[in-house]
N, C-alpha and C positions, 0 to 999 in steps of 0.2 A: 480663568483665562486660558484660551487655547494657546498651545506652544508649538512653534515650528522650528525644526532644526534644519539648517541648510549645510550641505557638505560639498566642498570642493574635492572631488573624488581622487583617491590615491593613484599614482602612476606605477608604483612599485609594490612588490609582494611583501617585503619586510621593511624594517626601519632603514632610513637612508639620510644622507646629507646632500642637499642640492645646492650647487653654486648659484649665488643670487643673480648672476647675469642671465641664467637660463630660466629663472623663476618669473612667472607672470601672475600678478594678483588676479583673483577671480572677479573682475569688474562686473560681469553680467550677474553674478550672484549678489554682488553689492547693490545693484539696481533693484533686484527682486527683494532683498532683505529690507532695503530702505522703504520700498512701497508697502511691505507688510507692516513695518513699524508704524507708518503713518496711519494705518487702520487700527491701531491699538492692539495689535496681536504681538505677543512675545516671540522674539526670534533669537536664535543663536546660530552663529556662523562658525563652522569648523573648517579650516583650511588644511586638509590632510597632507597636501604637498609641502606647504611651508612649515607645518608643525611635525612633519615626519610620522604621521599616524598610520598604523597598520590597519588591515581589515578587521582584525580581532579587537583592536582598540576602538575602532569606530562602532562596532557592534556593542561593545561594552558601554560606550558613551550614550548610545541610543537607549540601552537598558536603564542606565542611571537617570537620564533626563526624562524618559517616558513622554516624548513629544507626541502630539496628536498627528503631526505630519512630518515627514522627512523628505526634503527636497535634495536631489543629488544630480550632478551633471555626469555625462558619459561620453567617452571617446572610443574610437576603434582600438587604441592602444591599451585601454584599461577596461574593456568590456567585461572580462572575466572577474575582475576585482569588484566591480559594481554589482555584477550578478551574485557574487559571493556575499556581499553585504546584504542584499535583499533576501536571498534565500536562507541565509543563516540567522537572520534577525527573528527572534522568537517574541519580542516585544510587540504588543498589539499597537499598530500604527498604520498610517497610510503613506505610501511612497509616491513622490512626484519626481519624474525623471525628465531632465531637459538637456538641451544642447542641439546643435545643428545636425549632429550625426543621427539623431532619432528618426530623421526622414527615412533612412535606410535600415536602421537598427530595430525599429519598433516591432517588426514581425518576429525577430529573434527574441526580443524581450517578452513577447506574448507566450513564449515557451517556458519561461522561468516558473519555478515551483515555489509558491509562497501562499500563505493563508491571508496575507495582508493585501489590501487593494493597491493597485498601481495605476497612476495616471501618467501618461507620456505626452510631453508637449514639444512640438516642433514649431519654432518661431518665438515671438515675444512671450515672456512668462510673467511679467510684473503685474498685469491686470487680471489675467485669467486665474492666477494662483489665489487671489483674494476671494474670488467666487467659489473656487474649489474648497478652500478652507471654511468658508461660510455656508457651504451647501446651497449656493444660489446661482448656479450656472445658467447662463443665458444662451448657450450654444450646445448642440449635441456633439458627441465625439464623431470623428470620421470613421473610426473602426472600434469595435469592442469585442472582447473575448472574456466572458465571465466577469470578474471584478477588475479586469484590466481595460483601460480606455486610452485611445490615441486621439489627441486633439491637434489640429493644424491652425495656428494663428497666422494666417496669411493677410494680404492686403484687403481681402474681402471680409475679414473677421472684425467684429466689434471690439475685440481685445487687442487689435493691432495698434502699436505705438506710432502714430502718424508723425508726431513732432518730438524728436528725441532731444531737442534743445531745452526742453523743460525739465529734463531729468537731473536729479541731484543724488549723489551717492554719499551716504554717511560713512566717511572715511575711517572713523573709529572702529568699524567692523573688522578692518584688516589688522590683525595682531602683529604682523611683521613689517608694517609700514611706518615710516620710510625705511629703505634698506640701502646698503652701500652698493653702488654699481661698479663696473669694471675699472673706473677711474678712481675708485676709493672715495667717492662723494655720495652724499645722501640724495636719494632719488625717489620720485613718486611717479606712477604710471597713470595715464588717462587714455580715453578713447574719444574719437570725434565723429565716428560714423558707425552705421550698422549695414550689413550686407556687403556685397562685393561686385564690382563691375568687370572683373577679370574672369577668365574661364580656364584656369589651369587644370590639366587633365588628371592630376594627382590629388587635387584638393577637394575636400568635402564642402567647402564654401563656394565652389565654382558657380558663376552666375547662371549658366544654362540650367543647372540642376535645381537652383533655388530662386528662380525668377518670381515665384509667387510671394517671396518675402520682400523683394525690392531693395533699393538702396536709400538710406536716409543719412543726411549730413547735418551735424550741429552747426548753427550759425556762429559767426565770429564773436558776437556779444556773449553767447553762452559759454564759449571756451574761455574768454577773458574772465567771466564771473567765476568759473570753476578754479582758475589759477589764483584768483584773489582769495578764494576760500582756503586753498591749499597754503597760500602765503601766510594767512592768519593762523591756521592750524599747525603748520610745521615751519616755523621761522628758519630752522637750520637746513632746510632742503635747498640744494643748489641746482639740481637737475630735474627735468621733466622728460619722461619717455612716452612717446605717443605710439600706441600699439596697433592701430589700424592702418590698412594699406592706402586709404583714400585721403588722408590729410594733405598730401602733396600729389594731387592727381592731374592738375592742369595748370596753365599759367595763372589763372585767377586765384587758385588755391595757394600758390607761392606768394602772391601779393597779400592774401589774407593772413598767411603765416607770419609775415613781417609785421602786419598791423597788430597782430596779437602779441608777439613777443617783444616788440619795441617798447611795450609798456612795463616790461619786467627786466630784472637782471639775471634771469635764469639762463643756464645752458640747457640745451634740449637735444633730443635724438628722436628720429622718426623713420618709419618705413617709407619706401618709395619704389615705384617700378622704373625700369630703364627708359621707357618711351617718354614720360614726362621730363626726365632729366635730359634726355637728348633734345627735346623740343624747346625747352626754355633757354633764354640767353644766359651767358656767364654772369651778367650783372645781377640777375635774380638770385643766383647761388651765392654770390659775394654778399648780397644783402642778407641772405639767411645767416651766413657766418657772422656778419656784423650785429645781427639781432640774436646771437646766442647759440645758433645751431652748431653742434660739435661733431655730430656723426649721423650718417644716413645708413639705413639697413636696406639692402637690395637683394632680391631673389634672382640670382643669375642662373643657378641650377646646373647648367651644362655648357660646354664649349663646342659640342657637336651640333652642326646645323640640323641634321635629320632628327636628332633627339629633341632639340629645341622646338622644331616644327611639330613634332609628334605631341609634345606636352603643351602646345599653344603658348609658348613664350617667345620673346624677341629672338629671332634666329639669325639676324645679320650681325656678325661679330664686329664689323666696322662701327655699327650703331652703338653696340655695347661699349667698345673701347673709346669712342668719341664722348659718350656720356660719362664714363668713369674719369676720363682725362679732364673733362670740364669740372667735375666734382673736386678733384685733387687740385686743379688750377685755382679753384676758389678757396682753397685752404681747408677743406672739409675732410674729415676721416670717413672711411667707408667700411662697412662690414658686409661681405658678400656671402650669401647662402648657396651651397652647392649640394646636389644629390647624386650619389653614385649607385649604379645598379638598376637603372630603368630596364624594363623588359627588352630583351635582346641587345642590350648595350654591350659593345665589344671593346677590346683593348684600344682600338684606334679612337673610339669615342671618348674613353677615359683619358687617353693621352691628350686629345684635343681640349678636354676640360682643364687638365693640369696646365697645359701651355697657355690657355686663355688666362687662368688665374695668375700664372707667373708674369704674364705681360701686364696685368693690372697691378701686381705687386711692384713691378719695375716703374710703372707710372707714379705710384704713390711715393716710392723712394726718391724719384727725381724731383718731386715737389715737396719732399720732407714732411709728408703727412703719413698717416697710418692706414694700412689696408689689413683687415682681419678676415679670416675665413671661418665659416662654420659649415662643416660637411657631415652628412650622415647617409646611412644606407637607405635606399628606397624601400618603402613598405606600402603595400596596396591598401589604402584606406577603404573600408567597406562602402560600397555604393558609388565610388568614383568612376570616372570614365576608364581609367587604367585597370581598376579592379574588375570591372565588367569585361574588359577585353581579355584579361587573364583567365577569368572563369569560362568564357566562351571558347577559348583556345584549349584549355586544359581539361575542361569538363569536370573540374573539381567542385566539391561542396562549397558554395559561396561563403558559408559561415566558418570555414576552416581557419581563416586567418584570425578570427576572433579568439580562438583558443590556442593558437600557436604563436601569437605575438608575445615576445619575451625580450628581456634585456639581452643585448648582444654580448656574449661571453668573450668574443674576440676584441671588443673595444672598451670593456668596462674599466680598464686601467685609466682611461681618460675621464676622470671624475668630473672635470670642469664642464663636460658636455653630457652628463649622465641622462638628462631628460630627452636627449635626441638618440641615445644609443639603444634602439629597439631593432629586433631582427624578426622577420617573418618569412624567411626563405630567400634564396638568391634567384632572381628572375633574369639576371644578365647572362651574357654568353661567355663570361669568364668565371673561374672558380673563386671560392671565398677568399683564398689567400691573396689573389690579385686584386679583388675588390677592396679588401681591407687595406692593402698596400697603398692604393690610390687615395682612400679616405685619409689615412695617416699622412700621406705625402701632401695632400691639399691643406690639411690642418697644420702641417709643419711650416707652412708659409706665414703663419701668424707672427706679426711683430709685437714687441713688448710695448705697453702703453706708458 
């Protein structure tokens, strides 16, 4: 029987301990692994992040298991570690590399030195991987260099997952699930959509760059069915975390969220953008709380109008403050994400960001709920709008950031946020000391839960 090993790739060079609040289970690999299993193919999933596996340990695991195929995801932040896994592996196998970053990274991957074949997939992987494993491909690669092939599974592809409501993940694949969240309660994560309708200039998933992949939303019955399966599998779980940005995207989705969670006794937490929060009425948010919603995660990013405009985020601070006021008035906690060090960001911009965060913190205190901050230093993800802007301006080698991305030495003492502490140079108009001062200052606003 053919064996496939799937690897959630490592973020760090050596052994590490990651705070569970920053850990996200590899749900995409779970979908792929479940599809493989349904076809009678043996599969093993190694979560290098959750299990603290080093590059050397992964190479040793490949050598011990002798899989016919090794599937691994890749990000800008860990490009060099995945490269090292592939190039140092002497075991005869075939690599399959996936993830949304492959759209920009595949040309760099073509430069890797390995005697093994490498297939790179941009887009849905659960159907095409079956035909790769069985040598029965029905589509040609978009690009090929020797034994390396690049496939695009877009809306035009026969391997495209048109209806994600039918997907089921074999949760037993996740060795660290369930896990304790920041409230000290057992939690399981789910996703309810694929693709993104937003166009953030710093994000690899920006809609403008990935329009060929489209947006797909799970229907309400599908999410209810998944929660029922989780209920049976993990009776001790009290919290559900929804990882995608589109679960709460408009008024109808708020209604659907209440329809889903009124059937359960779960507490739950979800991502949401500012505009939907600003647009819905307070009653919709009160209903969320009544049906178990405990906390919302919102990418605020900055308090500077010109920075917010530049990165295509909500730039009206009155809109932001009205939205957060509504959240707190409804009795919900909020975690706000901020980024410091955008290109040409000055001290006035950073001070604006801190002042905005401080105002939001005051709102939360007034309503006796919690506002948490999560702030990290800007890094230019390969192929994003801001990365291209930096390359055009500096005339630097576009691949430079892939080999210079490293853990931030100035922020590593903040172990609770280790997965965000990466440094790839300072692109702001202030020096490192000032930049890190504002990052620490923003994170210092965190209240205890």
